PyMOL Python script that loads the backbone (N, CA, C, O; Angstrom):
from pymol import cmd

cmd.read_pdbstr("""\
ATOM      1  N   MET A   1       0.831  -1.187  -0.014  1.00  0.00           N
ATOM      2  CA  MET A   1       0.013  -0.007  -0.010  1.00  0.00           C
ATOM      3  C   MET A   1       0.837   1.274   0.013  1.00  0.00           C
ATOM      4  O   MET A   1       0.488   2.253  -0.646  1.00  0.00           O
ATOM      5  N   PHE A   2       1.964   1.267   0.795  1.00  0.00           N
ATOM      6  CA  PHE A   2       2.866   2.412   0.802  1.00  0.00           C
ATOM      7  C   PHE A   2       4.093   2.084   0.003  1.00  0.00           C
ATOM      8  O   PHE A   2       4.509   0.925  -0.001  1.00  0.00           O
ATOM      9  N   PRO A   3       4.713   3.054  -0.689  1.00  0.00           N
ATOM     10  CA  PRO A   3       5.902   2.800  -1.526  1.00  0.00           C
ATOM     11  C   PRO A   3       7.119   2.441  -0.659  1.00  0.00           C
ATOM     12  O   PRO A   3       7.189   2.760   0.528  1.00  0.00           O
ATOM     13  N   SER A   4       8.028   1.793  -1.283  1.00  0.00           N
ATOM     14  CA  SER A   4       9.287   1.459  -0.644  1.00  0.00           C
ATOM     15  C   SER A   4       9.948   2.700  -0.157  1.00  0.00           C
ATOM     16  O   SER A   4       9.989   3.702  -0.871  1.00  0.00           O
ATOM     17  N   GLY A   5      10.493   2.665   1.096  1.00  0.00           N
ATOM     18  CA  GLY A   5      11.153   3.807   1.692  1.00  0.00           C
ATOM     19  C   GLY A   5      10.192   4.626   2.524  1.00  0.00           C
ATOM     20  O   GLY A   5      10.641   5.464   3.306  1.00  0.00           O
ATOM     21  N   HIS A   6       8.910   4.427   2.398  1.00  0.00           N
ATOM     22  CA  HIS A   6       7.925   5.098   3.270  1.00  0.00           C
ATOM     23  C   HIS A   6       7.987   4.484   4.648  1.00  0.00           C
ATOM     24  O   HIS A   6       8.171   3.273   4.764  1.00  0.00           O
ATOM     25  N   SER A   7       7.844   5.257   5.675  1.00  0.00           N
ATOM     26  CA  SER A   7       7.951   4.735   7.071  1.00  0.00           C
ATOM     27  C   SER A   7       6.846   3.690   7.377  1.00  0.00           C
ATOM     28  O   SER A   7       7.034   2.850   8.257  1.00  0.00           O
ATOM     29  N   ARG A   8       5.767   3.729   6.706  1.00  0.00           N
ATOM     30  CA  ARG A   8       4.676   2.729   6.974  1.00  0.00           C
ATOM     31  C   ARG A   8       4.731   1.467   6.092  1.00  0.00           C
ATOM     32  O   ARG A   8       3.916   0.560   6.258  1.00  0.00           O
ATOM     33  N   ASN A   9       5.675   1.413   5.173  1.00  0.00           N
ATOM     34  CA  ASN A   9       5.880   0.257   4.366  1.00  0.00           C
ATOM     35  C   ASN A   9       6.599  -0.791   5.202  1.00  0.00           C
ATOM     36  O   ASN A   9       7.732  -0.545   5.614  1.00  0.00           O
ATOM     37  N   LYS A  10       6.015  -1.918   5.469  1.00  0.00           N
ATOM     38  CA  LYS A  10       6.626  -2.967   6.296  1.00  0.00           C
ATOM     39  C   LYS A  10       7.283  -4.027   5.472  1.00  0.00           C
ATOM     40  O   LYS A  10       8.000  -4.866   6.018  1.00  0.00           O
ATOM     41  N   ALA A  11       7.066  -4.027   4.149  1.00  0.00           N
ATOM     42  CA  ALA A  11       7.571  -5.080   3.309  1.00  0.00           C
ATOM     43  C   ALA A  11       8.966  -4.834   2.780  1.00  0.00           C
ATOM     44  O   ALA A  11       9.734  -5.776   2.586  1.00  0.00           O
ATOM     45  N   ALA A  12       9.310  -3.551   2.540  1.00  0.00           N
ATOM     46  CA  ALA A  12      10.587  -3.179   1.924  1.00  0.00           C
ATOM     47  C   ALA A  12      11.713  -3.218   2.970  1.00  0.00           C
ATOM     48  O   ALA A  12      11.469  -2.985   4.154  1.00  0.00           O
ATOM     49  N   ASN A  13      12.913  -3.506   2.543  1.00  0.00           N
ATOM     50  CA  ASN A  13      14.082  -3.520   3.433  1.00  0.00           C
ATOM     51  C   ASN A  13      14.597  -2.089   3.532  1.00  0.00           C
ATOM     52  O   ASN A  13      15.336  -1.623   2.665  1.00  0.00           O
ATOM     53  N   LEU A  14      14.193  -1.386   4.617  1.00  0.00           N
ATOM     54  CA  LEU A  14      14.557  -0.033   4.781  1.00  0.00           C
ATOM     55  C   LEU A  14      16.070   0.183   4.925  1.00  0.00           C
ATOM     56  O   LEU A  14      16.602   1.176   4.429  1.00  0.00           O
ATOM     57  N   GLN A  15      16.769  -0.753   5.609  1.00  0.00           N
ATOM     58  CA  GLN A  15      18.186  -0.629   5.813  1.00  0.00           C
ATOM     59  C   GLN A  15      18.890  -0.702   4.460  1.00  0.00           C
ATOM     60  O   GLN A  15      19.848   0.040   4.244  1.00  0.00           O
ATOM     61  N   GLU A  16      18.463  -1.551   3.558  1.00  0.00           N
ATOM     62  CA  GLU A  16      19.084  -1.697   2.208  1.00  0.00           C
ATOM     63  C   GLU A  16      18.825  -0.354   1.414  1.00  0.00           C
ATOM     64  O   GLU A  16      19.714   0.164   0.739  1.00  0.00           O
ATOM     65  N   ILE A  17      17.637   0.145   1.524  1.00  0.00           N
ATOM     66  CA  ILE A  17      17.286   1.405   0.821  1.00  0.00           C
ATOM     67  C   ILE A  17      18.168   2.545   1.316  1.00  0.00           C
ATOM     68  O   ILE A  17      18.702   3.311   0.514  1.00  0.00           O
ATOM     69  N   LEU A  18      18.324   2.661   2.626  1.00  0.00           N
ATOM     70  CA  LEU A  18      19.149   3.739   3.205  1.00  0.00           C
ATOM     71  C   LEU A  18      20.623   3.547   2.857  1.00  0.00           C
ATOM     72  O   LEU A  18      21.314   4.525   2.572  1.00  0.00           O
ATOM     73  N   ASN A  19      21.112   2.324   2.873  1.00  0.00           N
ATOM     74  CA  ASN A  19      22.524   2.028   2.466  1.00  0.00           C
ATOM     75  C   ASN A  19      22.764   2.468   1.004  1.00  0.00           C
ATOM     76  O   ASN A  19      23.789   3.063   0.671  1.00  0.00           O
ATOM     77  N   TYR A  20      21.797   2.155   0.172  1.00  0.00           N
ATOM     78  CA  TYR A  20      21.907   2.506  -1.272  1.00  0.00           C
ATOM     79  C   TYR A  20      21.980   4.038  -1.446  1.00  0.00           C
ATOM     80  O   TYR A  20      22.868   4.557  -2.123  1.00  0.00           O
ATOM     81  N   LYS A  21      21.014   4.749  -0.811  1.00  0.00           N
ATOM     82  CA  LYS A  21      20.885   6.167  -0.939  1.00  0.00           C
ATOM     83  C   LYS A  21      22.134   6.874  -0.370  1.00  0.00           C
ATOM     84  O   LYS A  21      22.700   7.765  -1.003  1.00  0.00           O
ATOM     85  N   ASN A  22      22.554   6.446   0.858  1.00  0.00           N
ATOM     86  CA  ASN A  22      23.696   7.094   1.451  1.00  0.00           C
ATOM     87  C   ASN A  22      24.974   6.800   0.658  1.00  0.00           C
ATOM     88  O   ASN A  22      25.846   7.666   0.591  1.00  0.00           O
ATOM     89  N   ASN A  23      25.115   5.661   0.078  1.00  0.00           N
ATOM     90  CA  ASN A  23      26.268   5.298  -0.780  1.00  0.00           C
ATOM     91  C   ASN A  23      26.258   6.149  -2.073  1.00  0.00           C
ATOM     92  O   ASN A  23      27.284   6.699  -2.473  1.00  0.00           O
ATOM     93  N   LEU A  24      25.100   6.240  -2.699  1.00  0.00           N
ATOM     94  CA  LEU A  24      24.985   7.008  -3.904  1.00  0.00           C
ATOM     95  C   LEU A  24      25.304   8.452  -3.725  1.00  0.00           C
ATOM     96  O   LEU A  24      26.043   9.016  -4.532  1.00  0.00           O
ATOM     97  N   LEU A  25      24.774   9.092  -2.689  1.00  0.00           N
ATOM     98  CA  LEU A  25      25.005  10.481  -2.435  1.00  0.00           C
ATOM     99  C   LEU A  25      26.404  10.747  -1.874  1.00  0.00           C
ATOM    100  O   LEU A  25      27.034  11.753  -2.199  1.00  0.00           O
ATOM    101  N   GLY A  26      26.876   9.838  -1.033  1.00  0.00           N
ATOM    102  CA  GLY A  26      28.211   9.982  -0.459  1.00  0.00           C
ATOM    103  C   GLY A  26      29.308   9.955  -1.525  1.00  0.00           C
ATOM    104  O   GLY A  26      30.308  10.663  -1.405  1.00  0.00           O
ATOM    105  N   ARG A  27      29.124   9.141  -2.563  1.00  0.00           N
ATOM    106  CA  ARG A  27      30.158   9.022  -3.644  1.00  0.00           C
ATOM    107  C   ARG A  27      30.353  10.333  -4.337  1.00  0.00           C
ATOM    108  O   ARG A  27      31.419  10.560  -4.910  1.00  0.00           O
ATOM    109  N   LEU A  28      29.380  11.212  -4.317  1.00  0.00           N
ATOM    110  CA  LEU A  28      29.510  12.491  -5.026  1.00  0.00           C
ATOM    111  C   LEU A  28      30.458  13.460  -4.323  1.00  0.00           C
ATOM    112  O   LEU A  28      30.970  14.386  -4.952  1.00  0.00           O
ATOM    113  N   SER A  29      30.700  13.257  -3.020  1.00  0.00           N
ATOM    114  CA  SER A  29      31.476  14.284  -2.288  1.00  0.00           C
ATOM    115  C   SER A  29      32.567  13.794  -1.404  1.00  0.00           C
ATOM    116  O   SER A  29      33.394  14.599  -0.977  1.00  0.00           O
ATOM    117  N   LEU A  30      32.632  12.482  -1.087  1.00  0.00           N
ATOM    118  CA  LEU A  30      33.582  11.972  -0.165  1.00  0.00           C
ATOM    119  C   LEU A  30      34.560  11.038  -0.861  1.00  0.00           C
ATOM    120  O   LEU A  30      34.276  10.439  -1.898  1.00  0.00           O
ATOM    121  N   SER A  31      35.745  10.947  -0.225  1.00  0.00           N
ATOM    122  CA  SER A  31      36.691   9.976  -0.730  1.00  0.00           C
ATOM    123  C   SER A  31      36.213   8.580  -0.389  1.00  0.00           C
ATOM    124  O   SER A  31      35.333   8.444   0.461  1.00  0.00           O
ATOM    125  N   GLU A  32      36.727   7.567  -0.986  1.00  0.00           N
ATOM    126  CA  GLU A  32      36.278   6.190  -0.775  1.00  0.00           C
ATOM    127  C   GLU A  32      36.459   5.800   0.728  1.00  0.00           C
ATOM    128  O   GLU A  32      35.560   5.216   1.334  1.00  0.00           O
ATOM    129  N   ASN A  33      37.603   6.126   1.290  1.00  0.00           N
ATOM    130  CA  ASN A  33      37.852   5.793   2.695  1.00  0.00           C
ATOM    131  C   ASN A  33      36.896   6.554   3.631  1.00  0.00           C
ATOM    132  O   ASN A  33      36.330   5.963   4.550  1.00  0.00           O
ATOM    133  N   ASP A  34      36.718   7.850   3.399  1.00  0.00           N
ATOM    134  CA  ASP A  34      35.814   8.659   4.231  1.00  0.00           C
ATOM    135  C   ASP A  34      34.424   8.132   4.161  1.00  0.00           C
ATOM    136  O   ASP A  34      33.727   8.047   5.173  1.00  0.00           O
ATOM    137  N   LEU A  35      34.005   7.771   2.954  1.00  0.00           N
ATOM    138  CA  LEU A  35      32.640   7.261   2.778  1.00  0.00           C
ATOM    139  C   LEU A  35      32.448   5.936   3.542  1.00  0.00           C
ATOM    140  O   LEU A  35      31.441   5.750   4.225  1.00  0.00           O
ATOM    141  N   LYS A  36      33.407   5.036   3.421  1.00  0.00           N
ATOM    142  CA  LYS A  36      33.302   3.760   4.118  1.00  0.00           C
ATOM    143  C   LYS A  36      33.206   4.029   5.634  1.00  0.00           C
ATOM    144  O   LYS A  36      32.371   3.436   6.317  1.00  0.00           O
ATOM    145  N   ASP A  37      34.061   4.922   6.154  1.00  0.00           N
ATOM    146  CA  ASP A  37      34.028   5.221   7.600  1.00  0.00           C
ATOM    147  C   ASP A  37      32.642   5.779   7.997  1.00  0.00           C
ATOM    148  O   ASP A  37      32.048   5.352   8.987  1.00  0.00           O
ATOM    149  N   LYS A  38      32.148   6.743   7.196  1.00  0.00           N
ATOM    150  CA  LYS A  38      30.868   7.398   7.578  1.00  0.00           C
ATOM    151  C   LYS A  38      29.735   6.373   7.537  1.00  0.00           C
ATOM    152  O   LYS A  38      28.889   6.337   8.431  1.00  0.00           O
ATOM    153  N   LEU A  39      29.727   5.525   6.474  1.00  0.00           N
ATOM    154  CA  LEU A  39      28.645   4.545   6.394  1.00  0.00           C
ATOM    155  C   LEU A  39      28.721   3.483   7.459  1.00  0.00           C
ATOM    156  O   LEU A  39      27.693   3.011   7.945  1.00  0.00           O
ATOM    157  N   ASN A  40      29.958   3.092   7.838  1.00  0.00           N
ATOM    158  CA  ASN A  40      30.090   2.101   8.931  1.00  0.00           C
ATOM    159  C   ASN A  40      29.571   2.749  10.237  1.00  0.00           C
ATOM    160  O   ASN A  40      28.910   2.086  11.035  1.00  0.00           O
ATOM    161  N   LEU A  41      29.869   4.023  10.444  1.00  0.00           N
ATOM    162  CA  LEU A  41      29.359   4.690  11.681  1.00  0.00           C
ATOM    163  C   LEU A  41      27.850   4.825  11.629  1.00  0.00           C
ATOM    164  O   LEU A  41      27.178   4.559  12.626  1.00  0.00           O
ATOM    165  N   LEU A  42      27.311   5.220  10.519  1.00  0.00           N
ATOM    166  CA  LEU A  42      25.853   5.362  10.437  1.00  0.00           C
ATOM    167  C   LEU A  42      25.130   4.024  10.607  1.00  0.00           C
ATOM    168  O   LEU A  42      24.057   3.976  11.209  1.00  0.00           O
ATOM    169  N   ASN A  43      25.690   2.971  10.099  1.00  0.00           N
ATOM    170  CA  ASN A  43      25.083   1.600  10.178  1.00  0.00           C
ATOM    171  C   ASN A  43      25.208   1.017  11.576  1.00  0.00           C
ATOM    172  O   ASN A  43      24.521   0.049  11.902  1.00  0.00           O
ATOM    173  N   SER A  44      26.073   1.586  12.410  1.00  0.00           N
ATOM    174  CA  SER A  44      26.155   1.083  13.794  1.00  0.00           C
ATOM    175  C   SER A  44      26.098   2.281  14.774  1.00  0.00           C
ATOM    176  O   SER A  44      26.835   2.329  15.759  1.00  0.00           O
ATOM    177  N   ILE A  45      25.243   3.200  14.487  1.00  0.00           N
ATOM    178  CA  ILE A  45      25.192   4.455  15.257  1.00  0.00           C
ATOM    179  C   ILE A  45      24.820   4.240  16.722  1.00  0.00           C
ATOM    180  O   ILE A  45      25.166   5.043  17.589  1.00  0.00           O
ATOM    181  N   GLU A  46      24.092   3.116  16.988  1.00  0.00           N
ATOM    182  CA  GLU A  46      23.718   2.851  18.363  1.00  0.00           C
ATOM    183  C   GLU A  46      24.919   2.490  19.229  1.00  0.00           C
ATOM    184  O   GLU A  46      24.845   2.574  20.455  1.00  0.00           O
ATOM    185  N   LYS A  47      26.015   2.094  18.610  1.00  0.00           N
ATOM    186  CA  LYS A  47      27.217   1.756  19.344  1.00  0.00           C
ATOM    187  C   LYS A  47      28.286   2.874  19.323  1.00  0.00           C
ATOM    188  O   LYS A  47      29.373   2.715  19.879  1.00  0.00           O
ATOM    189  N   ALA A  48      27.953   4.003  18.669  1.00  0.00           N
ATOM    190  CA  ALA A  48      28.935   5.096  18.489  1.00  0.00           C
ATOM    191  C   ALA A  48      29.167   5.810  19.858  1.00  0.00           C
ATOM    192  O   ALA A  48      28.283   5.917  20.708  1.00  0.00           O
ATOM    193  N   SER A  49      30.391   6.272  19.989  1.00  0.00           N
ATOM    194  CA  SER A  49      30.770   7.023  21.173  1.00  0.00           C
ATOM    195  C   SER A  49      30.325   8.478  21.018  1.00  0.00           C
ATOM    196  O   SER A  49      29.963   8.917  19.927  1.00  0.00           O
ATOM    197  N   ASN A  50      30.359   9.195  22.099  1.00  0.00           N
ATOM    198  CA  ASN A  50      30.012  10.610  22.070  1.00  0.00           C
ATOM    199  C   ASN A  50      30.954  11.335  21.094  1.00  0.00           C
ATOM    200  O   ASN A  50      30.511  12.182  20.319  1.00  0.00           O
ATOM    201  N   LYS A  51      32.208  11.013  21.133  1.00  0.00           N
ATOM    202  CA  LYS A  51      33.220  11.638  20.231  1.00  0.00           C
ATOM    203  C   LYS A  51      32.885  11.301  18.782  1.00  0.00           C
ATOM    204  O   LYS A  51      32.936  12.193  17.935  1.00  0.00           O
ATOM    205  N   ASP A  52      32.544  10.047  18.459  1.00  0.00           N
ATOM    206  CA  ASP A  52      32.158   9.688  17.107  1.00  0.00           C
ATOM    207  C   ASP A  52      30.974  10.541  16.611  1.00  0.00           C
ATOM    208  O   ASP A  52      30.955  11.022  15.478  1.00  0.00           O
ATOM    209  N   LEU A  53      29.980  10.706  17.518  1.00  0.00           N
ATOM    210  CA  LEU A  53      28.817  11.480  17.121  1.00  0.00           C
ATOM    211  C   LEU A  53      29.123  12.943  16.874  1.00  0.00           C
ATOM    212  O   LEU A  53      28.563  13.558  15.966  1.00  0.00           O
ATOM    213  N   GLN A  54      30.022  13.504  17.693  1.00  0.00           N
ATOM    214  CA  GLN A  54      30.393  14.918  17.523  1.00  0.00           C
ATOM    215  C   GLN A  54      31.051  15.131  16.161  1.00  0.00           C
ATOM    216  O   GLN A  54      30.935  16.225  15.608  1.00  0.00           O
ATOM    217  N   HIS A  55      31.741  14.128  15.591  1.00  0.00           N
ATOM    218  CA  HIS A  55      32.440  14.345  14.349  1.00  0.00           C
ATOM    219  C   HIS A  55      31.761  13.612  13.156  1.00  0.00           C
ATOM    220  O   HIS A  55      32.346  13.469  12.082  1.00  0.00           O
ATOM    221  N   LEU A  56      30.500  13.153  13.390  1.00  0.00           N
ATOM    222  CA  LEU A  56      29.818  12.395  12.354  1.00  0.00           C
ATOM    223  C   LEU A  56      29.748  13.212  11.053  1.00  0.00           C
ATOM    224  O   LEU A  56      29.998  12.658   9.982  1.00  0.00           O
ATOM    225  N   TYR A  57      29.431  14.456  11.113  1.00  0.00           N
ATOM    226  CA  TYR A  57      29.235  15.215   9.901  1.00  0.00           C
ATOM    227  C   TYR A  57      30.428  16.139   9.568  1.00  0.00           C
ATOM    228  O   TYR A  57      30.298  17.089   8.796  1.00  0.00           O
ATOM    229  N   SER A  58      31.578  15.835  10.164  1.00  0.00           N
ATOM    230  CA  SER A  58      32.812  16.539   9.812  1.00  0.00           C
ATOM    231  C   SER A  58      33.560  15.757   8.774  1.00  0.00           C
ATOM    232  O   SER A  58      33.514  14.527   8.760  1.00  0.00           O
ATOM    233  N   GLY A  59      34.244  16.452   7.910  1.00  0.00           N
ATOM    234  CA  GLY A  59      35.036  15.737   6.907  1.00  0.00           C
ATOM    235  C   GLY A  59      35.338  16.646   5.707  1.00  0.00           C
ATOM    236  O   GLY A  59      34.749  17.713   5.531  1.00  0.00           O
ATOM    237  N   LYS A  60      36.264  16.179   4.911  1.00  0.00           N
ATOM    238  CA  LYS A  60      36.643  16.899   3.705  1.00  0.00           C
ATOM    239  C   LYS A  60      35.641  16.581   2.584  1.00  0.00           C
ATOM    240  O   LYS A  60      35.378  15.419   2.271  1.00  0.00           O
ATOM    241  N   ILE A  61      35.103  17.629   2.004  1.00  0.00           N
ATOM    242  CA  ILE A  61      34.191  17.453   0.897  1.00  0.00           C
ATOM    243  C   ILE A  61      34.951  17.687  -0.410  1.00  0.00           C
ATOM    244  O   ILE A  61      35.588  18.721  -0.605  1.00  0.00           O
ATOM    245  N   ASN A  62      34.860  16.673  -1.315  1.00  0.00           N
ATOM    246  CA  ASN A  62      35.523  16.845  -2.603  1.00  0.00           C
ATOM    247  C   ASN A  62      34.622  17.559  -3.588  1.00  0.00           C
ATOM    248  O   ASN A  62      33.461  17.189  -3.759  1.00  0.00           O
ATOM    249  N   VAL A  63      35.147  18.563  -4.223  1.00  0.00           N
ATOM    250  CA  VAL A  63      34.380  19.356  -5.178  1.00  0.00           C
ATOM    251  C   VAL A  63      34.752  18.917  -6.566  1.00  0.00           C
ATOM    252  O   VAL A  63      35.928  18.863  -6.928  1.00  0.00           O
ATOM    253  N   LYS A  64      33.724  18.601  -7.350  1.00  0.00           N
ATOM    254  CA  LYS A  64      33.953  18.204  -8.766  1.00  0.00           C
ATOM    255  C   LYS A  64      33.920  19.417  -9.682  1.00  0.00           C
ATOM    256  O   LYS A  64      33.315  20.444  -9.374  1.00  0.00           O
ATOM    257  N   LYS A  65      34.570  19.271 -10.780  1.00  0.00           N
ATOM    258  CA  LYS A  65      34.636  20.349 -11.776  1.00  0.00           C
ATOM    259  C   LYS A  65      33.281  20.560 -12.506  1.00  0.00           C
ATOM    260  O   LYS A  65      32.934  21.668 -12.915  1.00  0.00           O
ATOM    261  N   HIS A  66      32.558  19.467 -12.641  1.00  0.00           N
ATOM    262  CA  HIS A  66      31.254  19.539 -13.360  1.00  0.00           C
ATOM    263  C   HIS A  66      30.108  19.075 -12.455  1.00  0.00           C
ATOM    264  O   HIS A  66      30.301  18.249 -11.562  1.00  0.00           O
ATOM    265  N   SER A  67      28.966  19.599 -12.692  1.00  0.00           N
ATOM    266  CA  SER A  67      27.755  19.168 -11.978  1.00  0.00           C
ATOM    267  C   SER A  67      27.340  17.794 -12.391  1.00  0.00           C
ATOM    268  O   SER A  67      27.690  17.352 -13.485  1.00  0.00           O
ATOM    269  N   VAL A  68      26.591  17.086 -11.544  1.00  0.00           N
ATOM    270  CA  VAL A  68      26.123  15.775 -11.873  1.00  0.00           C
ATOM    271  C   VAL A  68      25.112  15.825 -13.071  1.00  0.00           C
ATOM    272  O   VAL A  68      24.811  14.800 -13.684  1.00  0.00           O
ATOM    273  N   ASP A  69      24.620  17.008 -13.366  1.00  0.00           N
ATOM    274  CA  ASP A  69      23.691  17.166 -14.460  1.00  0.00           C
ATOM    275  C   ASP A  69      24.379  17.422 -15.822  1.00  0.00           C
ATOM    276  O   ASP A  69      23.717  17.469 -16.858  1.00  0.00           O
ATOM    277  N   GLU A  70      25.687  17.582 -15.799  1.00  0.00           N
ATOM    278  CA  GLU A  70      26.436  17.850 -17.041  1.00  0.00           C
ATOM    279  C   GLU A  70      27.017  16.554 -17.615  1.00  0.00           C
ATOM    280  O   GLU A  70      27.365  15.627 -16.883  1.00  0.00           O
ATOM    281  N   ALA A  71      27.109  16.524 -18.925  1.00  0.00           N
ATOM    282  CA  ALA A  71      27.633  15.342 -19.610  1.00  0.00           C
ATOM    283  C   ALA A  71      29.099  15.047 -19.217  1.00  0.00           C
ATOM    284  O   ALA A  71      29.533  13.895 -19.239  1.00  0.00           O
ATOM    285  N   GLU A  72      29.835  16.085 -18.864  1.00  0.00           N
ATOM    286  CA  GLU A  72      31.265  15.910 -18.510  1.00  0.00           C
ATOM    287  C   GLU A  72      31.459  15.293 -17.118  1.00  0.00           C
ATOM    288  O   GLU A  72      32.571  14.892 -16.773  1.00  0.00           O
ATOM    289  N   PHE A  73      30.411  15.216 -16.332  1.00  0.00           N
ATOM    290  CA  PHE A  73      30.571  14.650 -15.005  1.00  0.00           C
ATOM    291  C   PHE A  73      30.932  13.189 -15.069  1.00  0.00           C
ATOM    292  O   PHE A  73      30.372  12.430 -15.860  1.00  0.00           O
ATOM    293  N   ASP A  74      31.875  12.797 -14.228  1.00  0.00           N
ATOM    294  CA  ASP A  74      32.236  11.369 -14.138  1.00  0.00           C
ATOM    295  C   ASP A  74      32.485  11.001 -12.699  1.00  0.00           C
ATOM    296  O   ASP A  74      32.993  11.803 -11.916  1.00  0.00           O
ATOM    297  N   GLU A  75      32.130   9.806 -12.361  1.00  0.00           N
ATOM    298  CA  GLU A  75      32.427   9.334 -10.983  1.00  0.00           C
ATOM    299  C   GLU A  75      33.825   8.835 -10.925  1.00  0.00           C
ATOM    300  O   GLU A  75      34.245   8.103 -11.821  1.00  0.00           O
ATOM    301  N   TRP A  76      34.582   9.193  -9.907  1.00  0.00           N
ATOM    302  CA  TRP A  76      35.971   8.835  -9.858  1.00  0.00           C
ATOM    303  C   TRP A  76      36.192   7.493  -9.184  1.00  0.00           C
ATOM    304  O   TRP A  76      37.318   6.995  -9.174  1.00  0.00           O
ATOM    305  N   PHE A  77      35.173   6.906  -8.632  1.00  0.00           N
ATOM    306  CA  PHE A  77      35.318   5.527  -8.152  1.00  0.00           C
ATOM    307  C   PHE A  77      33.938   4.917  -8.026  1.00  0.00           C
ATOM    308  O   PHE A  77      32.937   5.627  -7.927  1.00  0.00           O
ATOM    309  N   ILE A  78      33.893   3.599  -8.032  1.00  0.00           N
ATOM    310  CA  ILE A  78      32.687   2.854  -7.847  1.00  0.00           C
ATOM    311  C   ILE A  78      32.847   2.095  -6.568  1.00  0.00           C
ATOM    312  O   ILE A  78      33.832   1.382  -6.380  1.00  0.00           O
ATOM    313  N   LEU A  79      31.882   2.240  -5.676  1.00  0.00           N
ATOM    314  CA  LEU A  79      31.949   1.596  -4.357  1.00  0.00           C
ATOM    315  C   LEU A  79      30.643   0.808  -4.129  1.00  0.00           C
ATOM    316  O   LEU A  79      29.561   1.390  -4.203  1.00  0.00           O
ATOM    317  N   SER A  80      30.727  -0.459  -3.864  1.00  0.00           N
ATOM    318  CA  SER A  80      29.521  -1.222  -3.567  1.00  0.00           C
ATOM    319  C   SER A  80      29.573  -1.729  -2.143  1.00  0.00           C
ATOM    320  O   SER A  80      30.438  -2.511  -1.748  1.00  0.00           O
ATOM    321  N   ILE A  81      28.609  -1.244  -1.402  1.00  0.00           N
ATOM    322  CA  ILE A  81      28.518  -1.712   0.027  1.00  0.00           C
ATOM    323  C   ILE A  81      27.412  -2.705   0.196  1.00  0.00           C
ATOM    324  O   ILE A  81      27.219  -3.247   1.284  1.00  0.00           O
ATOM    325  N   LEU A  82      26.673  -2.956  -0.877  1.00  0.00           N
ATOM    326  CA  LEU A  82      25.503  -3.840  -0.766  1.00  0.00           C
ATOM    327  C   LEU A  82      25.832  -5.295  -0.998  1.00  0.00           C
ATOM    328  O   LEU A  82      24.936  -6.134  -0.902  1.00  0.00           O
ATOM    329  N   ASP A  83      27.077  -5.641  -1.300  1.00  0.00           N
ATOM    330  CA  ASP A  83      27.453  -7.040  -1.519  1.00  0.00           C
ATOM    331  C   ASP A  83      27.442  -7.802  -0.240  1.00  0.00           C
ATOM    332  O   ASP A  83      27.734  -8.998  -0.232  1.00  0.00           O
TER     333      ASP A  83
END
""", "prot")
cmd.dss("prot")
cmd.show_as("cartoon", "prot")
cmd.util.cbc("prot")
cmd.orient("prot")
């Protein structure tokens, strides 16, 4: 009745959807290592220390020369966390 990703949809795998979205968006601005670290922290946030939480949204953002909407845009790495 509710689409995948909706809070009331009980059939879809919400964790898999969030992993996919976070990976897709994170690839646009973070290095491979930073992205892995951030996703690992987000996926185990209930175990994170106070210090980890304070720095959760800190990091170096990589700026691309072209927008994702431009033909010249290219992804500099492919990362699959869903395997």
